[in-house]
ZAMI-637945 format. One record per residue: residue number from 1; x, y, z of N, C-alpha, C in turn. Coordinates in steps of 0.05 Angstrom, whole numbers, plus 5000, padded with zeros to 4 digits. Example, Ala and Ser with C-alpha at 12.3 -4.5 7.8 and 13.67 -1.06 7.14 Angstrom:
+-----+--------+---------+------+---------+----------+-------+--------+---------+------+
: num : n.east : n.north : n.up : ca.east : ca.north : ca.up : c.east : c.north : c.up :
+-----+--------+---------+------+---------+----------+-------+--------+---------+------+
:   1 :   5264 :    4886 : 5156 :    5246 :     4910 :  5156 :   5264 :    4934 : 5156 :
:   2 :   5257 :    4955 : 5142 :    5273 :     4979 :  5143 :   5258 :    5001 : 5157 :
+-----+--------+---------+------+---------+----------+-------+--------+---------+------+
// end
This chain:
+-----+--------+---------+------+---------+----------+-------+--------+---------+------+
: num : n.east : n.north : n.up : ca.east : ca.north : ca.up : c.east : c.north : c.up :
+-----+--------+---------+------+---------+----------+-------+--------+---------+------+
:   1 :   7449 :    1250 : 5277 :    7451 :     1267 :  5301 :   7426 :    1265 : 5318 :
:   2 :   7427 :    1274 : 5343 :    7405 :     1269 :  5361 :   7388 :    1293 : 5367 :
:   3 :   7392 :    1315 : 5353 :    7375 :     1338 :  5355 :   7372 :    1347 : 5384 :
:   4 :   7395 :    1351 : 5397 :    7396 :     1362 :  5424 :   7386 :    1344 : 5446 :
:   5 :   7381 :    1318 : 5440 :    7374 :     1299 :  5460 :   7400 :    1289 : 5473 :
:   6 :   7401 :    1289 : 5500 :    7425 :     1280 :  5514 :   7423 :    1252 : 5523 :
:   7 :   7441 :    1235 : 5513 :    7442 :     1207 :  5522 :   7467 :    1203 : 5539 :
:   8 :   7465 :    1186 : 5559 :    7487 :     1181 :  5577 :   7502 :    1156 : 5568 :
:   9 :   7527 :    1160 : 5562 :    7544 :     1139 :  5550 :   7568 :    1134 : 5567 :
:  10 :   7574 :    1108 : 5572 :    7598 :     1100 :  5587 :   7617 :    1087 : 5568 :
:  11 :   7643 :    1093 : 5572 :    7664 :     1079 :  5557 :   7682 :    1065 : 5578 :
:  12 :   7682 :    1039 : 5578 :    7697 :     1023 :  5598 :   7717 :    1006 : 5584 :
:  13 :   7743 :    1013 : 5588 :    7765 :     0999 :  5575 :   7790 :    1004 : 5590 :
:  14 :   7807 :    0984 : 5594 :    7831 :     0988 :  5610 :   7854 :    0999 : 5594 :
:  15 :   7851 :    1003 : 5568 :    7871 :     1014 :  5551 :   7866 :    1045 : 5548 :
:  16 :   7882 :    1061 : 5561 :    7877 :     1089 :  5562 :   7877 :    1102 : 5535 :
:  17 :   7896 :    1096 : 5518 :    7898 :     1108 :  5491 :   7873 :    1101 : 5475 :
:  18 :   7865 :    1076 : 5475 :    7841 :     1068 :  5460 :   7817 :    1081 : 5471 :
:  19 :   7814 :    1083 : 5497 :    7791 :     1095 :  5510 :   7788 :    1124 : 5502 :
:  20 :   7810 :    1139 : 5502 :    7809 :     1167 :  5494 :   7802 :    1170 : 5465 :
:  21 :   7812 :    1153 : 5448 :    7806 :     1154 :  5419 :   7776 :    1149 : 5414 :
:  22 :   7765 :    1130 : 5428 :    7737 :     1123 :  5425 :   7720 :    1147 : 5435 :
:  23 :   7727 :    1159 : 5457 :    7712 :     1182 :  5467 :   7713 :    1205 : 5447 :
:  24 :   7736 :    1209 : 5435 :    7739 :     1230 :  5415 :   7720 :    1225 : 5391 :
:  25 :   7718 :    1200 : 5382 :    7700 :     1193 :  5360 :   7671 :    1199 : 5368 :
:  26 :   7664 :    1191 : 5392 :    7636 :     1195 :  5402 :   7629 :    1225 : 5403 :
:  27 :   7647 :    1241 : 5413 :    7642 :     1270 :  5415 :   7640 :    1283 : 5388 :
:  28 :   7657 :    1273 : 5369 :    7656 :     1285 :  5342 :   7630 :    1278 : 5328 :
:  29 :   7619 :    1255 : 5334 :    7594 :     1246 :  5322 :   7571 :    1263 : 5333 :
:  30 :   7571 :    1267 : 5360 :    7549 :     1282 :  5372 :   7559 :    1295 : 5398 :
:  31 :   7561 :    1321 : 5397 :    7570 :     1336 :  5420 :   7551 :    1337 : 5444 :
:  32 :   7526 :    1327 : 5440 :    7507 :     1327 :  5461 :   7509 :    1303 : 5480 :
:  33 :   7525 :    1283 : 5472 :    7528 :     1259 :  5488 :   7541 :    1266 : 5515 :
:  34 :   7530 :    1255 : 5537 :    7543 :     1257 :  5563 :   7559 :    1232 : 5568 :
:  35 :   7586 :    1235 : 5565 :    7603 :     1212 :  5565 :   7620 :    1210 : 5591 :
:  36 :   7621 :    1186 : 5602 :    7637 :     1180 :  5626 :   7657 :    1158 : 5619 :
:  37 :   7681 :    1158 : 5629 :    7700 :     1138 :  5624 :   7708 :    1123 : 5649 :
:  38 :   7714 :    1097 : 5645 :    7721 :     1079 :  5667 :   7743 :    1060 : 5658 :
:  39 :   7762 :    1055 : 5676 :    7785 :     1038 :  5669 :   7778 :    1008 : 5672 :
:  40 :   7757 :    1002 : 5687 :    7751 :     0974 :  5691 :   7721 :    0971 : 5699 :
:  41 :   7712 :    0946 : 5700 :    7684 :     0941 :  5706 :   7677 :    0949 : 5734 :
:  42 :   7695 :    0945 : 5753 :    7689 :     0953 :  5781 :   7682 :    0983 : 5783 :
:  43 :   7698 :    0999 : 5770 :    7694 :     1028 :  5771 :   7666 :    1035 : 5759 :
:  44 :   7660 :    1022 : 5737 :    7634 :     1028 :  5724 :   7611 :    1020 : 5742 :
:  45 :   7612 :    0996 : 5754 :    7590 :     0987 :  5771 :   7588 :    1003 : 5796 :
:  46 :   7611 :    1011 : 5808 :    7610 :     1026 :  5833 :   7602 :    1055 : 5829 :
:  47 :   7603 :    1065 : 5804 :    7595 :     1093 :  5799 :   7565 :    1097 : 5806 :
:  48 :   7549 :    1077 : 5802 :    7521 :     1079 :  5808 :   7505 :    1096 : 5787 :
:  49 :   7519 :    1105 : 5766 :    7506 :     1121 :  5746 :   7489 :    1103 : 5727 :
:  50 :   7468 :    1115 : 5717 :    7451 :     1101 :  5698 :   7458 :    1110 : 5669 :
:  51 :   7462 :    1091 : 5652 :    7469 :     1097 :  5624 :   7450 :    1084 : 5605 :
:  52 :   7446 :    1098 : 5582 :    7430 :     1085 :  5561 :   7448 :    1068 : 5543 :
:  53 :   7473 :    1075 : 5541 :    7492 :     1061 :  5523 :   7519 :    1057 : 5536 :
:  54 :   7530 :    1033 : 5534 :    7557 :     1028 :  5545 :   7574 :    1014 : 5524 :
:  55 :   7598 :    1025 : 5520 :    7619 :     1012 :  5504 :   7637 :    0998 : 5524 :
:  56 :   7637 :    0971 : 5522 :    7649 :     0955 :  5543 :   7670 :    0935 : 5532 :
:  57 :   7694 :    0938 : 5542 :    7715 :     0919 :  5534 :   7710 :    0892 : 5547 :
:  58 :   7713 :    0871 : 5532 :    7708 :     0844 :  5543 :   7731 :    0835 : 5560 :
:  59 :   7756 :    0840 : 5551 :    7779 :     0830 :  5565 :   7791 :    0851 : 5583 :
:  60 :   7784 :    0850 : 5609 :    7795 :     0869 :  5628 :   7802 :    0854 : 5654 :
:  61 :   7822 :    0863 : 5668 :    7828 :     0850 :  5694 :   7806 :    0854 : 5714 :
:  62 :   7803 :    0835 : 5732 :    7782 :     0838 :  5752 :   7755 :    0830 : 5740 :
:  63 :   7736 :    0847 : 5743 :    7709 :     0842 :  5732 :   7710 :    0846 : 5702 :
:  64 :   7711 :    0824 : 5686 :    7713 :     0827 :  5658 :   7687 :    0837 : 5645 :
:  65 :   7687 :    0840 : 5619 :    7664 :     0851 :  5606 :   7639 :    0835 : 5609 :
:  66 :   7641 :    0809 : 5608 :    7617 :     0792 :  5610 :   7604 :    0794 : 5638 :
:  67 :   7621 :    0793 : 5658 :    7611 :     0795 :  5686 :   7598 :    0823 : 5690 :
:  68 :   7612 :    0843 : 5681 :    7602 :     0871 :  5684 :   7576 :    0874 : 5669 :
:  69 :   7574 :    0864 : 5645 :    7550 :     0866 :  5629 :   7526 :    0853 : 5642 :
:  70 :   7531 :    0829 : 5654 :    7510 :     0815 :  5668 :   7499 :    0831 : 5691 :
:  71 :   7516 :    0844 : 5706 :    7507 :     0860 :  5729 :   7493 :    0885 : 5719 :
:  72 :   7502 :    0897 : 5697 :    7488 :     0920 :  5686 :   7460 :    0913 : 5677 :
:  73 :   7457 :    0889 : 5665 :    7431 :     0880 :  5656 :   7412 :    0876 : 5679 :
:  74 :   7423 :    0866 : 5701 :    7407 :     0861 :  5725 :   7395 :    0888 : 5735 :
:  75 :   7410 :    0909 : 5732 :    7401 :     0935 :  5742 :   7382 :    0948 : 5722 :
:  76 :   7387 :    0944 : 5696 :    7372 :     0958 :  5676 :   7370 :    0941 : 5651 :
:  77 :   7347 :    0928 : 5646 :    7343 :     0911 :  5623 :   7344 :    0925 : 5596 :
:  78 :   7341 :    0952 : 5597 :    7339 :     0967 :  5573 :   7367 :    0977 : 5563 :
:  79 :   7387 :    0976 : 5580 :    7413 :     0987 :  5573 :   7424 :    0973 : 5547 :
:  80 :   7436 :    0989 : 5530 :    7448 :     0978 :  5505 :   7478 :    0975 : 5509 :
:  81 :   7488 :    0952 : 5503 :    7516 :     0946 :  5508 :   7531 :    0940 : 5481 :
:  82 :   7551 :    0955 : 5476 :    7569 :     0950 :  5453 :   7594 :    0938 : 5463 :
:  83 :   7599 :    0913 : 5456 :    7624 :     0899 :  5465 :   7647 :    0906 : 5447 :
:  84 :   7670 :    0911 : 5460 :    7695 :     0916 :  5446 :   7713 :    0892 : 5450 :
:  85 :   7723 :    0880 : 5428 :    7739 :     0856 :  5431 :   7757 :    0852 : 5408 :
:  86 :   7779 :    0837 : 5412 :    7798 :     0830 :  5391 :   7794 :    0801 : 5383 :
:  87 :   7775 :    0787 : 5396 :    7772 :     0758 :  5391 :   7744 :    0751 : 5384 :
:  88 :   7741 :    0739 : 5360 :    7714 :     0732 :  5350 :   7699 :    0713 : 5368 :
:  89 :   7714 :    0695 : 5381 :    7700 :     0674 :  5397 :   7683 :    0684 : 5419 :
:  90 :   7688 :    0709 : 5428 :    7671 :     0720 :  5450 :   7643 :    0728 : 5441 :
:  91 :   7639 :    0730 : 5415 :    7613 :     0738 :  5404 :   7591 :    0720 : 5414 :
:  92 :   7596 :    0694 : 5414 :    7574 :     0675 :  5421 :   7568 :    0675 : 5451 :
:  93 :   7588 :    0680 : 5467 :    7583 :     0681 :  5496 :   7565 :    0704 : 5503 :
:  94 :   7566 :    0725 : 5487 :    7551 :     0750 :  5494 :   7521 :    0748 : 5488 :
:  95 :   7512 :    0725 : 5476 :    7484 :     0721 :  5473 :   7470 :    0724 : 5500 :
:  96 :   7483 :    0715 : 5521 :    7471 :     0714 :  5548 :   7463 :    0742 : 5558 :
:  97 :   7477 :    0762 : 5549 :    7471 :     0789 :  5558 :   7459 :    0807 : 5536 :
:  98 :   7451 :    0795 : 5514 :    7437 :     0809 :  5492 :   7452 :    0834 : 5483 :
:  99 :   7476 :    0830 : 5474 :    7493 :     0853 :  5465 :   7479 :    0867 : 5442 :
: 100 :   7482 :    0893 : 5442 :    7471 :     0910 :  5420 :   7489 :    0908 : 5396 :
: 101 :   7515 :    0909 : 5400 :    7534 :     0907 :  5378 :   7561 :    0896 : 5388 :
: 102 :   7577 :    0888 : 5369 :    7605 :     0881 :  5375 :   7622 :    0897 : 5356 :
: 103 :   7643 :    0909 : 5367 :    7663 :     0923 :  5350 :   7690 :    0911 : 5355 :
: 104 :   7703 :    0903 : 5333 :    7729 :     0891 :  5335 :   7750 :    0912 : 5336 :
: 105 :   7768 :    0910 : 5356 :    7790 :     0929 :  5359 :   7811 :    0924 : 5337 :
: 106 :   7824 :    0945 : 5327 :    7818 :     0973 :  5333 :   7793 :    0982 : 5317 :
: 107 :   7776 :    0998 : 5330 :    7752 :     1007 :  5317 :   7757 :    1031 : 5298 :
: 108 :   7739 :    1035 : 5279 :    7741 :     1058 :  5262 :   7718 :    1077 : 5268 :
: 109 :   7722 :    1102 : 5259 :    7701 :     1122 :  5263 :   7675 :    1113 : 5249 :
: 110 :   7677 :    1101 : 5226 :    7653 :     1092 :  5211 :   7638 :    1071 : 5227 :
: 111 :   7652 :    1052 : 5239 :    7639 :     1031 :  5254 :   7624 :    1042 : 5279 :
: 112 :   7637 :    1060 : 5293 :    7625 :     1072 :  5316 :   7601 :    1089 : 5308 :
: 113 :   7604 :    1104 : 5287 :    7582 :     1121 :  5278 :   7557 :    1105 : 5270 :
: 114 :   7562 :    1082 : 5256 :    7540 :     1065 :  5248 :   7526 :    1053 : 5272 :
: 115 :   7541 :    1046 : 5293 :    7529 :     1035 :  5317 :   7512 :    1057 : 5331 :
: 116 :   7523 :    1081 : 5333 :    7508 :     1103 :  5345 :   7483 :    1110 : 5330 :
: 117 :   7485 :    1110 : 5304 :    7461 :     1116 :  5287 :   7439 :    1097 : 5293 :
: 118 :   7445 :    1071 : 5295 :    7425 :     1051 :  5300 :   7414 :    1053 : 5328 :
: 119 :   7431 :    1060 : 5347 :    7422 :     1064 :  5375 :   7402 :    1087 : 5376 :
: 120 :   7407 :    1109 : 5362 :    7389 :     1132 :  5362 :   7362 :    1124 : 5350 :
: 121 :   7363 :    1109 : 5328 :    7338 :     1100 :  5315 :   7321 :    1084 : 5335 :
: 122 :   7334 :    1065 : 5348 :    7319 :     1048 :  5367 :   7308 :    1063 : 5391 :
: 123 :   7323 :    1083 : 5400 :    7313 :     1099 :  5422 :   7288 :    1114 : 5414 :
: 124 :   7287 :    1125 : 5390 :    7264 :     1140 :  5381 :   7240 :    1122 : 5376 :
: 125 :   7246 :    1097 : 5369 :    7224 :     1079 :  5362 :   7212 :    1065 : 5386 :
: 126 :   7222 :    1070 : 5410 :    7210 :     1057 :  5434 :   7181 :    1063 : 5436 :
: 127 :   7165 :    1042 : 5439 :    7136 :     1045 :  5441 :   7126 :    1040 : 5469 :
: 128 :   7102 :    1050 : 5473 :    7089 :     1046 :  5500 :   7061 :    1036 : 5496 :
: 129 :   7052 :    1021 : 5517 :    7024 :     1013 :  5519 :   7010 :    1034 : 5536 :
: 130 :   6988 :    1044 : 5527 :    6973 :     1064 :  5542 :   6947 :    1051 : 5551 :
: 131 :   6942 :    1051 : 5578 :    6919 :     1039 :  5590 :   6904 :    1060 : 5607 :
: 132 :   6879 :    1055 : 5611 :    6863 :     1072 :  5630 :   6857 :    1056 : 5655 :
: 133 :   6870 :    1063 : 5677 :    6869 :     1048 :  5702 :   6859 :    1065 : 5725 :
: 134 :   6837 :    1058 : 5737 :    6826 :     1071 :  5760 :   6825 :    1101 : 5757 :
: 135 :   6814 :    1109 : 5734 :    6810 :     1138 :  5729 :   6835 :    1152 : 5719 :
: 136 :   6857 :    1138 : 5715 :    6882 :     1151 :  5706 :   6893 :    1137 : 5680 :
: 137 :   6906 :    1153 : 5664 :    6920 :     1142 :  5641 :   6948 :    1133 : 5649 :
: 138 :   6954 :    1108 : 5642 :    6980 :     1096 :  5649 :   6995 :    1089 : 5624 :
: 139 :   7021 :    1096 : 5622 :    7037 :     1089 :  5600 :   7058 :    1068 : 5609 :
: 140 :   7060 :    1046 : 5595 :    7079 :     1025 :  5602 :   7097 :    1020 : 5578 :
: 141 :   7123 :    1026 : 5580 :    7141 :     1020 :  5558 :   7140 :    0990 : 5551 :
: 142 :   7138 :    0984 : 5526 :    7136 :     0956 :  5518 :   7160 :    0940 : 5528 :
: 143 :   7183 :    0953 : 5530 :    7207 :     0938 :  5539 :   7206 :    0931 : 5568 :
: 144 :   7186 :    0941 : 5583 :    7183 :     0934 :  5611 :   7161 :    0913 : 5616 :
: 145 :   7147 :    0905 : 5595 :    7126 :     0884 :  5597 :   7139 :    0857 : 5596 :
: 146 :   7135 :    0841 : 5617 :    7147 :     0814 :  5618 :   7129 :    0793 : 5605 :
: 147 :   7103 :    0794 : 5612 :    7084 :     0776 :  5599 :   7055 :    0785 : 5602 :
: 148 :   7037 :    0773 : 5586 :    7009 :     0779 :  5587 :   6994 :    0753 : 5592 :
: 149 :   6972 :    0755 : 5608 :    6957 :     0732 :  5615 :   6927 :    0737 : 5609 :
: 150 :   6914 :    0718 : 5596 :    6886 :     0720 :  5590 :   6869 :    0715 : 5615 :
: 151 :   6848 :    0731 : 5618 :    6829 :     0726 :  5640 :   6801 :    0734 : 5630 :
: 152 :   6782 :    0717 : 5631 :    6755 :     0724 :  5622 :   6755 :    0735 : 5594 :
: 153 :   6744 :    0760 : 5592 :    6744 :     0773 :  5566 :   6767 :    0793 : 5563 :
: 154 :   6785 :    0793 : 5582 :    6807 :     0813 :  5581 :   6834 :    0801 : 5585 :
: 155 :   6853 :    0818 : 5594 :    6881 :     0810 :  5596 :   6894 :    0823 : 5620 :
: 156 :   6910 :    0809 : 5634 :    6928 :     0821 :  5654 :   6955 :    0826 : 5641 :
: 157 :   6968 :    0848 : 5647 :    6994 :     0855 :  5637 :   7013 :    0858 : 5661 :
: 158 :   7035 :    0843 : 5660 :    7054 :     0843 :  5682 :   7080 :    0857 : 5673 :
: 159 :   7088 :    0877 : 5689 :    7113 :     0890 :  5681 :   7137 :    0881 : 5699 :
: 160 :   7161 :    0889 : 5692 :    7185 :     0880 :  5705 :   7186 :    0889 : 5734 :
: 161 :   7171 :    0909 : 5742 :    7171 :     0920 :  5769 :   7151 :    0906 : 5787 :
: 162 :   7137 :    0886 : 5776 :    7117 :     0871 :  5792 :   7090 :    0884 : 5791 :
: 163 :   7086 :    0905 : 5776 :    7060 :     0917 :  5773 :   7042 :    0900 : 5754 :
: 164 :   7016 :    0899 : 5761 :    6997 :     0884 :  5744 :   6975 :    0904 : 5735 :
: 165 :   6971 :    0904 : 5709 :    6950 :     0922 :  5697 :   6929 :    0905 : 5683 :
: 166 :   6905 :    0915 : 5682 :    6884 :     0900 :  5668 :   6876 :    0915 : 5642 :
: 167 :   6869 :    0899 : 5622 :    6861 :     0910 :  5596 :   6836 :    0896 : 5587 :
: 168 :   6819 :    0910 : 5573 :    6794 :     0898 :  5562 :   6799 :    0884 : 5536 :
: 169 :   6823 :    0887 : 5525 :    6830 :     0873 :  5500 :   6836 :    0844 : 5506 :
: 170 :   6828 :    0826 : 5488 :    6833 :     0798 :  5492 :   6862 :    0792 : 5483 :
: 171 :   6872 :    0769 : 5491 :    6900 :     0762 :  5485 :   6905 :    0761 : 5455 :
: 172 :   6885 :    0751 : 5440 :    6889 :     0749 :  5411 :   6892 :    0777 : 5399 :
: 173 :   6880 :    0797 : 5411 :    6883 :     0825 :  5401 :   6911 :    0836 : 5408 :
: 174 :   6921 :    0829 : 5432 :    6948 :     0837 :  5439 :   6968 :    0822 : 5421 :
: 175 :   6962 :    0798 : 5414 :    6980 :     0783 :  5396 :   6983 :    0797 : 5370 :
: 176 :   6961 :    0808 : 5360 :    6962 :     0823 :  5334 :   6979 :    0849 : 5337 :
: 177 :   6977 :    0861 : 5361 :    6991 :     0887 :  5365 :   7021 :    0883 : 5371 :
: 178 :   7027 :    0861 : 5386 :    7054 :     0858 :  5396 :   7070 :    0835 : 5383 :
: 179 :   7057 :    0819 : 5366 :    7069 :     0796 :  5355 :   7095 :    0801 : 5341 :
: 180 :   7098 :    0824 : 5328 :    7123 :     0830 :  5313 :   7142 :    0848 : 5329 :
: 181 :   7137 :    0850 : 5355 :    7153 :     0868 :  5372 :   7168 :    0854 : 5394 :
: 182 :   7176 :    0829 : 5389 :    7191 :     0814 :  5409 :   7173 :    0799 : 5428 :
: 183 :   7148 :    0794 : 5422 :    7130 :     0778 :  5439 :   7122 :    0753 : 5424 :
: 184 :   7116 :    0732 : 5440 :    7108 :     0707 :  5428 :   7086 :    0694 : 5446 :
: 185 :   7065 :    0685 : 5433 :    7043 :     0672 :  5448 :   7051 :    0642 : 5451 :
: 186 :   7056 :    0635 : 5476 :    7065 :     0607 :  5482 :   7043 :    0588 : 5488 :
: 187 :   7019 :    0599 : 5494 :    6997 :     0583 :  5504 :   6971 :    0599 : 5500 :
: 188 :   6949 :    0586 : 5501 :    6924 :     0601 :  5497 :   6920 :    0622 : 5518 :
: 189 :   6934 :    0619 : 5541 :    6931 :     0638 :  5563 :   6954 :    0657 : 5567 :
: 190 :   6976 :    0653 : 5553 :    7000 :     0669 :  5558 :   7014 :    0679 : 5533 :
: 191 :   7024 :    0704 : 5534 :    7043 :     0714 :  5514 :   7066 :    0727 : 5529 :
: 192 :   7090 :    0720 : 5521 :    7114 :     0729 :  5536 :   7131 :    0747 : 5519 :
: 193 :   7146 :    0765 : 5533 :    7167 :     0781 :  5519 :   7192 :    0764 : 5517 :
: 194 :   7203 :    0761 : 5493 :    7227 :     0745 :  5489 :   7251 :    0758 : 5503 :
: 195 :   7249 :    0784 : 5509 :    7270 :     0798 :  5523 :   7275 :    0787 : 5551 :
: 196 :   7254 :    0776 : 5563 :    7255 :     0767 :  5591 :   7257 :    0736 : 5594 :
: 197 :   7260 :    0722 : 5572 :    7263 :     0693 :  5574 :   7289 :    0686 : 5586 :
: 198 :   7288 :    0671 : 5608 :    7313 :     0662 :  5621 :   7322 :    0635 : 5612 :
: 199 :   7303 :    0616 : 5610 :    7309 :     0590 :  5600 :   7284 :    0575 : 5594 :
: 200 :   7286 :    0554 : 5577 :    7264 :     0537 :  5571 :   7272 :    0508 : 5577 :
: 201 :   7255 :    0494 : 5591 :    7260 :     0466 :  5597 :   7235 :    0450 : 5591 :
: 202 :   7237 :    0433 : 5571 :    7214 :     0417 :  5561 :   7191 :    0436 : 5553 :
: 203 :   7169 :    0436 : 5567 :    7146 :     0452 :  5560 :   7142 :    0475 : 5580 :
: 204 :   7163 :    0485 : 5591 :    7161 :     0507 :  5610 :   7182 :    0529 : 5603 :
: 205 :   7174 :    0554 : 5608 :    7192 :     0576 :  5604 :   7195 :    0591 : 5631 :
: 206 :   7220 :    0596 : 5638 :    7225 :     0612 :  5662 :   7232 :    0641 : 5653 :
: 207 :   7218 :    0660 : 5666 :    7222 :     0688 :  5659 :   7238 :    0703 : 5680 :
: 208 :   7254 :    0722 : 5671 :    7270 :     0738 :  5689 :   7253 :    0760 : 5702 :
: 209 :   7265 :    0774 : 5721 :    7254 :     0796 :  5735 :   7232 :    0788 : 5755 :
: 210 :   7212 :    0773 : 5745 :    7189 :     0765 :  5762 :   7192 :    0737 : 5773 :
: 211 :   7213 :    0722 : 5764 :    7218 :     0695 :  5773 :   7192 :    0678 : 5770 :
: 212 :   7182 :    0679 : 5745 :    7157 :     0665 :  5738 :   7163 :    0642 : 5719 :
: 213 :   7149 :    0620 : 5722 :    7151 :     0597 :  5703 :   7124 :    0593 : 5691 :
: 214 :   7123 :    0592 : 5664 :    7097 :     0589 :  5650 :   7099 :    0565 : 5632 :
: 215 :   7075 :    0554 : 5626 :    7073 :     0530 :  5609 :   7072 :    0538 : 5579 :
: 216 :   7086 :    0523 : 5562 :    7084 :     0526 :  5533 :   7066 :    0503 : 5524 :
: 217 :   7047 :    0510 : 5507 :    7031 :     0488 :  5496 :   7048 :    0471 : 5478 :
: 218 :   7043 :    0445 : 5477 :    7060 :     0426 :  5463 :   7064 :    0434 : 5434 :
: 219 :   7042 :    0444 : 5421 :    7044 :     0451 :  5393 :   7060 :    0476 : 5388 :
: 220 :   7066 :    0491 : 5409 :    7081 :     0516 :  5405 :   7111 :    0514 : 5413 :
: 221 :   7119 :    0491 : 5423 :    7147 :     0488 :  5432 :   7167 :    0493 : 5409 :
: 222 :   7162 :    0480 : 5386 :    7180 :     0484 :  5364 :   7179 :    0512 : 5352 :
: 223 :   7155 :    0523 : 5351 :    7151 :     0550 :  5340 :   7165 :    0571 : 5359 :
: 224 :   7163 :    0566 : 5385 :    7176 :     0584 :  5404 :   7206 :    0583 : 5400 :
: 225 :   7218 :    0559 : 5397 :    7247 :     0557 :  5393 :   7255 :    0573 : 5368 :
: 226 :   7240 :    0571 : 5347 :    7247 :     0585 :  5322 :   7245 :    0615 : 5326 :
: 227 :   7223 :    0624 : 5340 :    7219 :     0652 :  5345 :   7241 :    0664 : 5362 :
: 228 :   7250 :    0649 : 5382 :    7270 :     0659 :  5401 :   7297 :    0661 : 5387 :
: 229 :   7304 :    0641 : 5370 :    7329 :     0642 :  5355 :   7329 :    0666 : 5335 :
: 230 :   7306 :    0671 : 5323 :    7304 :     0694 :  5305 :   7307 :    0720 : 5321 :
: 231 :   7295 :    0721 : 5345 :    7298 :     0745 :  5362 :   7327 :    0750 : 5369 :
: 232 :   7341 :    0728 : 5377 :    7370 :     0730 :  5383 :   7385 :    0740 : 5359 :
: 233 :   7378 :    0729 : 5336 :    7392 :     0736 :  5311 :   7390 :    0765 : 5305 :
: 234 :   7366 :    0777 : 5310 :    7362 :     0805 :  5304 :   7373 :    0824 : 5325 :
: 235 :   7376 :    0814 : 5349 :    7384 :     0832 :  5371 :   7412 :    0829 : 5381 :
: 236 :   7427 :    0811 : 5369 :    7456 :     0808 :  5375 :   7470 :    0812 : 5349 :
: 237 :   7480 :    0836 : 5345 :    7492 :     0843 :  5319 :   7522 :    0845 : 5322 :
: 238 :   7536 :    0838 : 5300 :    7565 :     0839 :  5300 :   7574 :    0858 : 5278 :
: 239 :   7594 :    0874 : 5285 :    7605 :     0892 :  5265 :   7634 :    0885 : 5261 :
: 240 :   7642 :    0876 : 5238 :    7670 :     0870 :  5232 :   7678 :    0886 : 5207 :
: 241 :   7699 :    0902 : 5209 :    7709 :     0916 :  5186 :   7689 :    0933 : 5172 :
: 242 :   7671 :    0944 : 5187 :    7652 :     0963 :  5175 :   7627 :    0949 : 5164 :
: 243 :   7626 :    0923 : 5165 :    7602 :     0909 :  5155 :   7586 :    0898 : 5178 :
: 244 :   7560 :    0901 : 5177 :    7543 :     0892 :  5199 :   7529 :    0866 : 5191 :
: 245 :   7532 :    0845 : 5207 :    7519 :     0820 :  5202 :   7505 :    0810 : 5227 :
: 246 :   7482 :    0798 : 5224 :    7468 :     0786 :  5247 :   7483 :    0761 : 5254 :
: 247 :   7486 :    0756 : 5280 :    7500 :     0733 :  5290 :   7480 :    0709 : 5290 :
+-----+--------+---------+------+---------+----------+-------+--------+---------+------+
// end
């Protein structure tokens, strides 16, 4: 349970009976959830509401789940998306939008509860970087940090909003602090958040949000590929028949 913390949850599915059943399960698990329902992706996107968690049907007329999820991610990189589907093959397509979970229809109360429990855990565990900038204390959620760049004896920190912060810590010190939290040092001068990796081509990485391309040192190309696959493995989870397996 969430101890009176209110999270905003959307349920988007074109099957009315299924949608109502899922909402009932969610309310029974935690009455503090603020739940909104939508019949299709267009309704969800046009609502303009901000959600922490979305249960999203993949197969819908019009804007299907994949298209809708992509647009939701563009608006909010932190949103957690649970895909609802009857077909296993869609699991691999959803790597592109970093799905939080997959639930195969028809879902059970146990499967939904397990997904919610993990969502609550991850919400509580969100960490922040605290810096002292121009006489003020600044908190930056780690999930908003796109990359870090070494300069002199310190580091520049770039967030998804285009803000740049300076730190007296060296990049090797940030590597120790963030190395196990979805960050990877690609070069002596750069460490990137795997959350914002858009694509890699040869020895370059393109990052989302800031439209930045950075160089990977030749010796780190293979290590980066392994680290990124491991990150995908841990962050795209599949739930079939009550059992959770990493994809």
